[in-house]
C-alpha positions as a Python dict, from the first residue, in 0.01 Angstrom:
ca = {
    (1, 'K'): (0, 0, 0),
    (2, 'G'): (-334, -176, -47),
    (3, 'K'): (-222, -474, 160),
    (4, 'C'): (-360, -635, 473),
    (5, 'P'): (-175, -492, 777),
    (6, 'E'): (47, -739, 958),
    (7, 'D'): (-100, -651, 1298),
    (8, 'G'): (-474, -604, 1334),
    (9, 'W'): (-625, -263, 1412),
    (10, 'D'): (-839, -199, 1719),
    (11, 'E'): (-1211, -131, 1675),
    (12, 'S'): (-1196, 244, 1735),
    (13, 'T'): (-928, 284, 1463),
    (14, 'I'): (-1137, 83, 1217),
    (15, 'E'): (-1448, 290, 1297),
    (16, 'L'): (-1255, 615, 1253),
    (17, 'F'): (-1129, 490, 916),
    (18, 'L'): (-1481, 396, 802),
    (19, 'H'): (-1623, 734, 911),
    (20, 'E'): (-1350, 905, 708),
    (21, 'L'): (-1452, 704, 404),
    (22, 'A'): (-1822, 778, 463),
    (23, 'I'): (-1778, 1157, 465),
    (24, 'M'): (-1636, 1132, 111),
    (25, 'D'): (-1979, 1016, -16),
    (26, 'S'): (-2210, 1292, -143),
    (27, 'N'): (-2509, 1177, 66),
    (28, 'N'): (-2309, 1274, 377),
    (29, 'F'): (-2208, 1623, 256),
    (30, 'L'): (-2358, 1893, 482),
    (31, 'G'): (-2482, 2111, 195),
    (32, 'N'): (-2572, 1831, -46),
    (33, 'C'): (-2873, 1885, -273),
    (34, 'G'): (-2974, 1560, -437),
    (35, 'V'): (-3222, 1557, -724),
    (36, 'G'): (-3150, 1213, -872),
    (37, 'E'): (-3337, 885, -825),
    (38, 'R'): (-3061, 733, -612),
    (39, 'E'): (-2915, 978, -362),
    (40, 'G'): (-2823, 754, -70),
    (41, 'R'): (-3119, 857, 143),
    (42, 'V'): (-3194, 626, 436),
    (43, 'A'): (-3514, 650, 639),
    (44, 'S'): (-3385, 467, 947),
    (45, 'G'): (-3098, 598, 1157),
    (46, 'L'): (-3037, 244, 1280),
    (47, 'V'): (-2988, 123, 921),
    (48, 'A'): (-2757, 417, 846),
    (49, 'R'): (-2542, 340, 1152),
    (50, 'R'): (-2536, -33, 1069),
    (51, 'H'): (-2374, 52, 735),
    (52, 'Y'): (-2150, 332, 873),
    (53, 'R'): (-2345, 566, 640),
    (54, 'L'): (-2180, 403, 337),
    (55, 'I'): (-2509, 388, 151),
    (56, 'H'): (-2425, 417, -221),
    (57, 'G'): (-2301, 61, -267),
    (58, 'I'): (-2020, -19, -508),
    (59, 'G'): (-1965, 12, -882),
    (60, 'R'): (-2172, 175, -1153),
    (61, 'S'): (-2449, 38, -1374),
    (62, 'G'): (-2198, -97, -1629),
    (63, 'D'): (-1921, -229, -1404),
    (64, 'I'): (-1916, -346, -1043),
    (65, 'S'): (-1550, -241, -1014),
    (66, 'A'): (-1593, 109, -1158),
    (67, 'V'): (-1552, 426, -949),
    (68, 'Q'): (-1872, 618, -865),
    (69, 'P'): (-1796, 996, -864),
    (70, 'K'): (-2059, 1087, -604),
    (71, 'A'): (-1948, 800, -379),
    (72, 'A'): (-1573, 842, -351),
    (73, 'G'): (-1560, 681, -7),
    (74, 'S'): (-1758, 372, -109),
    (75, 'S'): (-1549, 343, -426),
    (76, 'L'): (-1229, 362, -222),
    (77, 'L'): (-1370, 99, 14),
    (78, 'N'): (-1431, -128, -285),
    (79, 'K'): (-1082, -80, -432),
    (80, 'L'): (-913, -132, -94),
    (81, 'T'): (-1117, -443, -15),
    (82, 'N'): (-1029, -608, -346),
    (83, 'S'): (-663, -520, -296),
    (84, 'V'): (-650, -649, 62),
    (85, 'V'): (-834, -971, -32),
    (86, 'L'): (-589, -1028, -319),
    (87, 'D'): (-304, -994, -71),
    (88, 'V'): (-462, -1252, 160),
    (89, 'I'): (-523, -1500, -126),
    (90, 'K'): (-151, -1477, -207),
    (91, 'L'): (-67, -1522, 161),
    (92, 'A'): (-291, -1833, 170),
    (93, 'G'): (-92, -2001, -107),
    (94, 'V'): (-192, -1882, -457),
    (95, 'R'): (113, -1663, -511),
    (96, 'T'): (66, -1588, -881),
    (97, 'V'): (-298, -1472, -868),
    (98, 'T'): (-319, -1137, -1048),
    (99, 'S'): (-672, -1013, -992),
    (100, 'C'): (-984, -1063, -781),
    (101, 'F'): (-1300, -883, -677),
    (102, 'V'): (-1562, -927, -407),
    (103, 'V'): (-1908, -989, -545),
    (104, 'P'): (-2224, -958, -328),
    (105, 'M'): (-2351, -1305, -414),
    (106, 'A'): (-2277, -1642, -257),
    (107, 'T'): (-2062, -1903, -434),
    (108, 'G'): (-2333, -2060, -654),
    (109, 'M'): (-2447, -1736, -820),
    (110, 'S'): (-2084, -1622, -852),
    (111, 'L'): (-2007, -1939, -1047),
    (112, 'T'): (-2310, -1863, -1266),
    (113, 'L'): (-2162, -1519, -1340),
    (114, 'C'): (-1837, -1685, -1452),
    (115, 'F'): (-2023, -1924, -1684),
    (116, 'L'): (-2229, -1641, -1837),
    (117, 'T'): (-1909, -1447, -1908),
    (118, 'L'): (-1760, -1748, -2088),
    (119, 'R'): (-2074, -1774, -2305),
    (120, 'H'): (-1962, -1467, -2503),
    (121, 'K'): (-1625, -1627, -2569),
    (122, 'R'): (-1768, -1966, -2668),
    (123, 'P'): (-2111, -1904, -2830),
    (124, 'K'): (-2142, -2263, -2965),
    (125, 'A'): (-2076, -2428, -2629),
    (126, 'K'): (-2368, -2587, -2444),
    (127, 'Y'): (-2201, -2840, -2208),
    (128, 'I'): (-2008, -2809, -1883),
    (129, 'I'): (-1789, -3103, -1776),
    (130, 'W'): (-1846, -3154, -1403),
    (131, 'P'): (-1680, -3419, -1186),
    (132, 'R'): (-1966, -3510, -953),
    (133, 'I'): (-1997, -3351, -611),
    (134, 'D'): (-2330, -3382, -432),
    (135, 'Q'): (-2389, -3019, -344),
    (136, 'K'): (-2694, -2857, -498),
    (137, 'S'): (-2578, -2497, -545),
    (138, 'C'): (-2278, -2577, -766),
    (139, 'F'): (-2497, -2806, -981),
    (140, 'K'): (-2771, -2543, -1007),
    (141, 'S'): (-2516, -2272, -1093),
    (142, 'M'): (-2469, -2443, -1432),
    (143, 'I'): (-2842, -2495, -1490),
    (144, 'T'): (-2921, -2133, -1400),
    (145, 'A'): (-2662, -2013, -1652),
    (146, 'G'): (-2844, -2214, -1921),
    (147, 'F'): (-2591, -2493, -1973),
    (148, 'E'): (-2615, -2871, -1963),
    (149, 'P'): (-2400, -3032, -1693),
    (150, 'V'): (-2217, -3344, -1804),
    (151, 'V'): (-2174, -3541, -1482),
    (152, 'I'): (-1852, -3740, -1452),
    (153, 'E'): (-1882, -4010, -1187),
    (154, 'N'): (-1593, -4039, -943),
    (155, 'V'): (-1355, -4334, -910),
    (156, 'L'): (-1330, -4521, -579),
    (157, 'E'): (-966, -4554, -469),
    (158, 'G'): (-953, -4717, -127),
    (159, 'D'): (-1205, -4514, 72),
    (160, 'E'): (-1158, -4201, -139),
    (161, 'L'): (-1366, -4078, -431),
    (162, 'R'): (-1133, -3923, -688),
    (163, 'T'): (-1156, -3760, -1031),
    (164, 'D'): (-1198, -3996, -1327),
    (165, 'L'): (-954, -3827, -1564),
    (166, 'K'): (-1001, -4086, -1842),
    (167, 'A'): (-1378, -4029, -1836),
    (168, 'V'): (-1328, -3650, -1852),
    (169, 'E'): (-1101, -3675, -2157),
    (170, 'A'): (-1324, -3933, -2326),
    (171, 'K'): (-1627, -3706, -2282),
    (172, 'I'): (-1438, -3408, -2427),
    (173, 'K'): (-1352, -3615, -2737),
    (174, 'A'): (-1709, -3744, -2768),
    (175, 'L'): (-1876, -3402, -2739),
    (176, 'G'): (-1611, -3197, -2920),
    (177, 'A'): (-1401, -2935, -2742),
    (178, 'E'): (-1576, -2645, -2919),
    (179, 'N'): (-1911, -2757, -2770),
    (180, 'I'): (-1782, -2751, -2413),
    (181, 'L'): (-1803, -2424, -2222),
    (182, 'C'): (-1560, -2531, -1950),
    (183, 'V'): (-1454, -2790, -1699),
    (184, 'H'): (-1606, -2710, -1358),
    (185, 'S'): (-1390, -2867, -1086),
    (186, 'T'): (-1397, -2861, -706),
    (187, 'T'): (-1139, -2833, -427),
    (188, 'S'): (-1314, -2819, -88),
    (189, 'C'): (-1567, -3099, -42),
    (190, 'F'): (-1716, -3348, 205),
    (191, 'A'): (-1514, -3666, 265),
    (192, 'P'): (-1487, -3935, 134),
    (193, 'R'): (-1481, -3725, -183),
    (194, 'V'): (-1149, -3546, -205),
    (195, 'P'): (-1038, -3239, -405),
    (196, 'D'): (-1031, -3294, -780),
    (197, 'R'): (-703, -3371, -953),
    (198, 'L'): (-661, -3006, -1042),
    (199, 'E'): (-316, -3027, -1200),
    (200, 'E'): (-419, -3304, -1438),
    (201, 'L'): (-751, -3133, -1522),
    (202, 'A'): (-567, -2806, -1586),
    (203, 'V'): (-334, -2983, -1830),
    (204, 'I'): (-632, -3143, -2011),
    (205, 'C'): (-801, -2801, -2037),
    (206, 'S'): (-481, -2648, -2174),
    (207, 'N'): (-436, -2928, -2429),
    (208, 'Y'): (-793, -2900, -2560),
    (209, 'D'): (-815, -2519, -2521),
    (210, 'I'): (-1113, -2543, -2284),
    (211, 'P'): (-1168, -2292, -1999),
    (212, 'H'): (-1141, -2419, -1642),
    (213, 'I'): (-1347, -2278, -1352),
    (214, 'V'): (-1270, -2400, -999),
    (215, 'N'): (-1525, -2410, -717),
    (216, 'N'): (-1299, -2330, -420),
    (217, 'A'): (-1592, -2265, -184),
    (218, 'Y'): (-1411, -2306, 149),
    (219, 'G'): (-1063, -2379, 16),
    (220, 'V'): (-885, -2054, 113),
    (221, 'Q'): (-850, -2187, 468),
    (222, 'S'): (-664, -2495, 341),
    (223, 'S'): (-303, -2466, 224),
    (224, 'K'): (-349, -2795, 34),
    (225, 'C'): (-648, -2664, -168),
    (226, 'M'): (-466, -2339, -245),
    (227, 'H'): (-153, -2531, -347),
    (228, 'L'): (-362, -2736, -593),
    (229, 'I'): (-489, -2414, -755),
    (230, 'Q'): (-139, -2267, -771),
    (231, 'Q'): (2, -2584, -927),
    (232, 'G'): (-289, -2617, -1170),
    (233, 'A'): (-227, -2264, -1298),
    (234, 'R'): (146, -2333, -1324),
    (235, 'V'): (126, -2652, -1531),
    (236, 'G'): (-199, -2597, -1719),
    (237, 'R'): (-507, -2376, -1733),
    (238, 'I'): (-728, -2228, -1461),
    (239, 'D'): (-937, -1929, -1573),
    (240, 'A'): (-1106, -1840, -1244),
    (241, 'F'): (-1155, -1978, -894),
    (242, 'V'): (-1445, -1883, -670),
    (243, 'Q'): (-1455, -1884, -288),
    (244, 'S'): (-1711, -1794, -25),
    (245, 'L'): (-1657, -1502, 215),
    (246, 'D'): (-1851, -1652, 507),
    (247, 'K'): (-1678, -1992, 501),
    (248, 'N'): (-1323, -1855, 475),
    (249, 'F'): (-1337, -1524, 663),
    (250, 'M'): (-1614, -1575, 920),
    (251, 'V'): (-1849, -1299, 799),
    (252, 'P'): (-2227, -1317, 728),
    (253, 'V'): (-2343, -1514, 423),
    (254, 'G'): (-2386, -1315, 104),
    (255, 'G'): (-2050, -1260, -61),
    (256, 'A'): (-1784, -1439, -263),
    (257, 'I'): (-1446, -1369, -422),
    (258, 'I'): (-1387, -1433, -791),
    (259, 'A'): (-1014, -1455, -860),
    (260, 'G'): (-788, -1555, -1146),
    (261, 'F'): (-454, -1535, -1322),
    (262, 'N'): (-561, -1325, -1623),
    (263, 'E'): (-656, -974, -1514),
    (264, 'S'): (-851, -893, -1831),
    (265, 'F'): (-1075, -1201, -1791),
    (266, 'I'): (-1152, -1120, -1427),
    (267, 'Q'): (-1241, -765, -1537),
    (268, 'E'): (-1475, -913, -1800),
    (269, 'I'): (-1655, -1105, -1526),
    (270, 'S'): (-1690, -791, -1312),
    (271, 'K'): (-1836, -602, -1610),
    (272, 'M'): (-2089, -881, -1665),
    (273, 'Y'): (-2250, -803, -1325),
    (274, 'P'): (-2553, -583, -1405),
    (275, 'G'): (-2595, -262, -1207),
    (276, 'R'): (-2446, -144, -880),
    (277, 'A'): (-2396, -381, -590),
    (278, 'S'): (-2432, -390, -214),
    (279, 'A'): (-2120, -283, -29),
    (280, 'S'): (-2209, -493, 278),
    (281, 'P'): (-1998, -803, 191),
    (282, 'S'): (-1698, -581, 104),
    (283, 'L'): (-1742, -383, 424),
    (284, 'D'): (-1769, -698, 637),
    (285, 'V'): (-1458, -865, 497),
    (286, 'L'): (-1252, -544, 509),
    (287, 'I'): (-1342, -483, 874),
    (288, 'T'): (-1260, -849, 953),
    (289, 'L'): (-921, -847, 780),
    (290, 'L'): (-823, -509, 929),
    (291, 'S'): (-909, -639, 1276),
    (292, 'L'): (-720, -967, 1226),
    (293, 'G'): (-421, -850, 1026),
    (294, 'T'): (-212, -1107, 840),
    (295, 'S'): (-72, -1237, 1169),
    (296, 'G'): (-424, -1295, 1306),
    (297, 'Y'): (-543, -1471, 990),
    (298, 'K'): (-231, -1689, 978),
    (299, 'K'): (-295, -1785, 1340),
    (300, 'L'): (-651, -1892, 1255),
    (301, 'L'): (-522, -2102, 962),
    (302, 'K'): (-264, -2269, 1188),
    (303, 'E'): (-524, -2342, 1459),
    (304, 'R'): (-761, -2491, 1203),
    (305, 'K'): (-493, -2729, 1079),
    (306, 'E'): (-408, -2834, 1437),
    (307, 'M'): (-776, -2892, 1514),
    (308, 'F'): (-807, -3109, 1203),
    (309, 'S'): (-533, -3339, 1336),
    (310, 'Y'): (-696, -3346, 1679),
    (311, 'L'): (-1044, -3417, 1539),
    (312, 'S'): (-900, -3691, 1318),
    (313, 'S'): (-719, -3872, 1601),
    (314, 'E'): (-1009, -3845, 1849),
    (315, 'L'): (-1274, -3945, 1595),
    (316, 'K'): (-1065, -4252, 1508),
    (317, 'K'): (-1057, -4355, 1875),
    (318, 'L'): (-1433, -4311, 1904),
    (319, 'A'): (-1492, -4509, 1584),
    (320, 'D'): (-1277, -4798, 1710),
    (321, 'N'): (-1474, -4806, 2037),
    (322, 'H'): (-1798, -4853, 1843),
    (323, 'N'): (-1668, -5115, 1594),
    (324, 'E'): (-1662, -4852, 1322),
    (325, 'R'): (-1367, -4692, 1145),
    (326, 'L'): (-1246, -4352, 1038),
    (327, 'L'): (-1244, -4365, 658),
    (328, 'D'): (-897, -4322, 510),
    (329, 'T'): (-918, -3996, 313),
    (330, 'P'): (-567, -3841, 329),
    (331, 'H'): (-629, -3613, 30),
    (332, 'N'): (-913, -3426, 205),
    (333, 'P'): (-763, -3156, 432),
    (334, 'I'): (-1086, -3025, 590),
    (335, 'S'): (-1354, -3296, 610),
    (336, 'L'): (-1351, -3640, 776),
    (337, 'A'): (-1588, -3937, 754),
    (338, 'M'): (-1664, -4218, 999),
    (339, 'S'): (-1840, -4537, 886),
    (340, 'L'): (-2186, -4622, 1025),
    (341, 'K'): (-2205, -4986, 918),
    (342, 'T'): (-2340, -5118, 1249),
    (343, 'L'): (-2624, -4863, 1242),
    (344, 'D'): (-2699, -4931, 877),
    (345, 'E'): (-2730, -5305, 951),
    (346, 'T'): (-2971, -5234, 1240),
    (347, 'S'): (-3238, -5064, 1026),
    (348, 'D'): (-3282, -4842, 721),
    (349, 'A'): (-3389, -4547, 936),
    (350, 'A'): (-3115, -4576, 1200),
    (351, 'V'): (-2859, -4367, 1012),
    (352, 'T'): (-3092, -4072, 950),
    (353, 'H'): (-3222, -4103, 1306),
    (354, 'L'): (-2867, -4049, 1431),
    (355, 'G'): (-2856, -3724, 1237),
    (356, 'S'): (-3174, -3598, 1400),
    (357, 'M'): (-3047, -3706, 1743),
    (358, 'L'): (-2728, -3502, 1696),
    (359, 'F'): (-2921, -3201, 1571),
    (360, 'T'): (-3160, -3201, 1869),
    (361, 'R'): (-2851, -3217, 2092),
    (362, 'Q'): (-2726, -2894, 1931),
    (363, 'V'): (-2459, -3054, 1711),
    (364, 'S'): (-2469, -2856, 1387),
    (365, 'G'): (-2277, -2925, 1067),
    (366, 'A'): (-2236, -3301, 1113),
    (367, 'R'): (-2386, -3485, 813),
    (368, 'V'): (-2509, -3842, 820),
    (369, 'V'): (-2516, -4008, 479),
    (370, 'P'): (-2726, -4324, 435),
    (371, 'C'): (-2673, -4570, 151),
    (372, 'G'): (-2888, -4559, -157),
    (373, 'S'): (-3077, -4231, -120),
    (374, 'V'): (-3206, -4090, -449),
    (375, 'Q'): (-3269, -3723, -522),
    (376, 'T'): (-3373, -3532, -832),
    (377, 'V'): (-3223, -3186, -887),
    (378, 'N'): (-3346, -2990, -1189),
    (379, 'N'): (-3468, -3309, -1361),
    (380, 'Y'): (-3135, -3488, -1309),
    (381, 'T'): (-3157, -3792, -1080),
    (382, 'F'): (-2863, -3863, -850),
    (383, 'K'): (-2836, -4214, -705),
    (384, 'G'): (-2667, -4232, -368),
    (385, 'F'): (-2718, -3857, -327),
    (386, 'M'): (-2492, -3687, -71),
    (387, 'S'): (-2231, -3963, -102),
    (388, 'H'): (-2093, -3834, -438),
    (389, 'A'): (-2130, -4182, -589),
    (390, 'N'): (-2403, -4418, -708),
    (391, 'D'): (-2305, -4699, -471),
    (392, 'Y'): (-2066, -4598, -195),
    (393, 'P'): (-1980, -4910, 13),
    (394, 'C'): (-2111, -4786, 349),
    (395, 'A'): (-2318, -4526, 532),
    (396, 'Y'): (-2110, -4267, 714),
    (397, 'L'): (-2101, -3949, 920),
    (398, 'N'): (-1915, -3630, 823),
    (399, 'A'): (-1742, -3379, 1046),
    (400, 'A'): (-1522, -3090, 938),
    (401, 'S'): (-1247, -2882, 1091),
    (402, 'A'): (-1322, -2539, 946),
    (403, 'I'): (-1167, -2203, 1029),
    (404, 'G'): (-1263, -2077, 1376),
    (405, 'I'): (-1328, -2423, 1524),
    (406, 'K'): (-1216, -2462, 1887),
    (407, 'K'): (-1103, -2763, 2090),
    (408, 'Q'): (-1421, -2728, 2296),
    (409, 'D'): (-1631, -2773, 1980),
    (410, 'V'): (-1450, -3097, 1899),
    (411, 'D'): (-1470, -3232, 2256),
    (412, 'V'): (-1842, -3156, 2296),
    (413, 'F'): (-1921, -3305, 1952),
    (414, 'L'): (-1733, -3628, 2032),
    (415, 'K'): (-1899, -3658, 2374),
    (416, 'R'): (-2249, -3616, 2230),
    (417, 'L'): (-2181, -3849, 1936),
    (418, 'D'): (-2047, -4114, 2174),
    (419, 'K'): (-2361, -4084, 2388),
    (420, 'C'): (-2590, -4116, 2084),
    (421, 'L'): (-2407, -4426, 1957),
    (422, 'K'): (-2422, -4586, 2303),
    (423, 'T'): (-2797, -4521, 2310),
    (424, 'F'): (-2832, -4698, 1975),
    (425, 'R'): (-2625, -4993, 2098),
    (426, 'K'): (-2836, -5021, 2414),
    (427, 'E'): (-3162, -5009, 2217),
    (428, 'A'): (-3029, -5271, 1974),
    (429, 'K'): (-2942, -5508, 2263),
    (430, 'Q'): (-3287, -5461, 2416),
    (431, 'E'): (-3454, -5531, 2082),
    (432, 'K'): (-3238, -5841, 2033),
    (433, 'S'): (-3332, -5969, 2382),
    (434, 'I'): (-3701, -5910, 2313),
    (435, 'N'): (-3673, -6096, 1982),
    (436, 'E'): (-3491, -6388, 2150),
    (437, 'I'): (-3760, -6410, 2419),
    (438, 'S'): (-4034, -6401, 2153),
    (439, 'D'): (-3859, -6678, 1956),
    (440, 'A'): (-3822, -6887, 2273),
    (441, 'N'): (-4191, -6843, 2361),
    (442, 'A'): (-4293, -6938, 2009),
    (443, 'A'): (-4076, -7251, 2025),
    (444, 'T'): (-4229, -7350, 2361),
    (445, 'E'): (-4581, -7308, 2226),
    (446, 'Q'): (-4494, -7533, 1930),
    (447, 'L'): (-4364, -7807, 2165),
    (448, 'E'): (-4676, -7784, 2380),
    (449, 'D'): (-4892, -7814, 2070),
}
């Protein structure tokens, strides 16, 4: 049926299935005589076993989704993977998606492929409207495709950074709709930035007849992010949305899914990919989904949501204990932020020092964001880089509840963060005491004089 099985398969069944696919490829035929330049020959047995002897890759030189006659097994693997992934995207919340394909590139390059495909539809366009998110790869995806990003600064609402819809529409009017390739929006992001107002952006794109590409990097794991995409497509225009394989399905880095609501446009994107492609990302995600089944993946999604609530409540308690606060970002379903005002007031380097302390204590993924850092990316200077705004009111620390996180991860993180903050507080008290003693000594010397 081309759907993800409800109950996951055991490893031996999956391996048997993959071996059956592999023997359909010509390089594994017993009497095969290959005289071409690409015959699926592999020098290392270890490499051959690592890939289950599925050596030909996927697609043909003109289309990554096309069937390769001498690699029937690899072609079937490709078709099945795309079909199973489409089923899971629907299960995750985007019910009306019509087409998708796995591409062996991470999210940034996959976005570039989408922009290059749009170039043929809009040859005059040179600008991409981009509500700011301080993540280098999505910014560079536009530069690499040869377009000029038009950065729309976010609006501060409470603690949250939200899409400035008036600025987006004003910029479209100023530049002219025909000169704009697309609006490039974002769902999953680091707090205090929250997912873009996708429904409103989709309506704007529909009204001005401008394509809309959504960076949904790690949004498949969030029902809220997927709901935003579904609603955006229902009320307005979303041409394609791109998500990472590693972030959403716990496989090695190197693949993404390009999906959309217009099958012909998604096929255009797949035909834009030059040459054949590695089958590794497709193989990894198919094995993972067959082993999990829909019930296993749903369980992971449910656990992630529960861990988000747990992380939120426990991080709030820790923040209160250290005279800090958990920033109020209810529209962000994955990432949380805790203020670091007391550290920021201690010294300029204290905030970044906390980050290095956590890293040396084997806490990975937590981001510390100081105030006022400046960074230049492809000749564009971002003030307040990493905070998604020129002047965010405070320094802060990020933590995320992503798919696969366990209660132990949260507990260990909180324990180590608490210890680091206590160390800072102790050092600050000692420094204050030393300063007070120095001031007292200086005063005494003045009196004696």
